[in-house]
N, C-alpha and C positions, 0 to 999 in steps of 0.2 A: 803252567799256562797253556799247555798243549790243547786243553779243551776249549780254549778261546780262539783257536785257529781253525779256519775252514779253507780247504784247498779247492781250487777250481781249474778246470781245463778250459782254455779260451779257444773258441772256434769262430772264424769269420766267414760270413757268406755275403759277398759284395760289400755293402756299406754297414751291415748289421753284425754285431757280435753276439755270440751265444756263450753262456757261462754254465759249465756242467760241473756239478758237485762231485768232488773226488776224495771225500773224507767222511768219517763217521764220528759220532759221539761228541759233537760240539755243544757248547752252551747256547749257541745260536739256534740250534734245533729245538732246545727247550723254550727259548724266547719266542720262536715262531710256532710253538705247539706241535712240533713234528719230531720229537725226540725218540719215539719208539718205532720209528720207521727206518728202513735202510734207504737213505737218500742218495747214495752213490749212483751216479749216472743220471740223476734228475736235473733237468734244466732249472737254473735259478728262476727263470720266468715262471715255470710251472710250480715251483716251490713256494713262491710268494703269493700272498693274497692279491687280488686284482688292484685294490686301492693302495697297496704298498709298492707295486711295480714302478709307477712314475717317481717315487721317492728314492728308490734303491738302484734300479737298473741304469739310469744315467750316470751314477757315480762309477759303476764298474766300466761303463762304456768310455768315460773320460780316462780312467786309469789305463785301459787297454789301448785306446786310440792314441793317446799321447805318449804311452810307454813311461808314465811317471807315477809315483805314489800319490794316492789321494787320502785325505784325512777329513773326517767329519765328527762333529759333536751334535747330538740331538737330545732333546728332553722328552720324556714319556712318563706316564703314570702307570704303576703296576695295578693289579686287580684290587689292591687295598687302598689305592689313591696316593701312595708314596711317590714322590718325584724321583726319577731315576735318570742318571746321565748315561747315555749310550755312545761310546766312542767306537769308531770304525777306521782302521788303517788298512788300505789296500796296497799291496806290493806287487808290481808286475815282474815277471820273469820271461826270458826270451829264448827262442830258437830261431836261428837264421835272421836275426834282427827284428823279428816280429813277436809281439806279446803272445805267449803260448800258455802261460799259467798265471794265476793270481793267487796269492795267499792273503786272506783277510784275517786280521786280528780284531776281534769283536769283544769289547769289554763293557760291562754295565756296573755302575757304582751308584750309591745313594748316600746323601748326607745323613739319612737316618741310620745308616750302618747296615740295616737289613731291608730286604725287599723280596718280592716274589718274582723269580726269573721265569717260572713257567707261564707261558702265554703272554709274556711281557709285550711282545710286538703283535699281539692278536686281540687286544682289548677293543671290542667294537666301539667305533666312533671316537677313538683316541689314537690318532696317528702321531708319530714322532714329529717334533718341531725342531728344525735345524737351527742351531745357534752359530755354527761354523761349518763352512764348506771350503776346502782348500786342496789345490794341486801343489805338490812339493816339487819345485823346479830349481835346481841348483844353478842353472845357467840363466836365471831370470835377469833380464836387463831392466834396470830401474829407470824411471822417467828422469828428466833433468832435475838436478838437485833442488829440493825444497827445503831440506834441513841438513846441516852438516852434523855428523856424529863423530866426535873425536875421541881417540884413545889417549888420555893424557900421559901415560907413562910408557909409551912404546914408539918406535920409529916408523910404524906402518902408516901409509897414507890414510887420510880421513875417508871414511865410508859415507855414502850418501843414501838417503832413503826418501821416497816420495810418500810413503805411508808406513806408519809404525803400528803394529798390532801387538798388544801385550796379552799373553795368555796365562 
């Protein structure tokens, strides 16, 4: 799965983050139609098509700014019209308490079993549609109890949740 990973250097200038590609040979480069280029040192902003920037850059900004992992699921059609699920997991890494790197795990799968990865995220007029956007926060404080969730066969106290999402 190494080909599904993309490494980024994170640079911050005032309130804005810049993400610099620091790896080669990923399947993401195939999906964006830039696999035969040396993308190391390229800004993610410059790598993306203009219409993709508002869909992608805020995800990386949230990951870097909050210092927390971010996870998304989006749907897109390949060039043959097959529905493809595109998963993105962004993991922040730190130097001196600040986000300095992000590793992105990018995975595409299809119910059909086969699909065309080349130019998957470059099909004109077919932008990905997000079905899930999440920041993973282990210290999340839940709202006052809406529903009690009990573990019947253990002595742990009941957990509470204000919203339950099944994936």
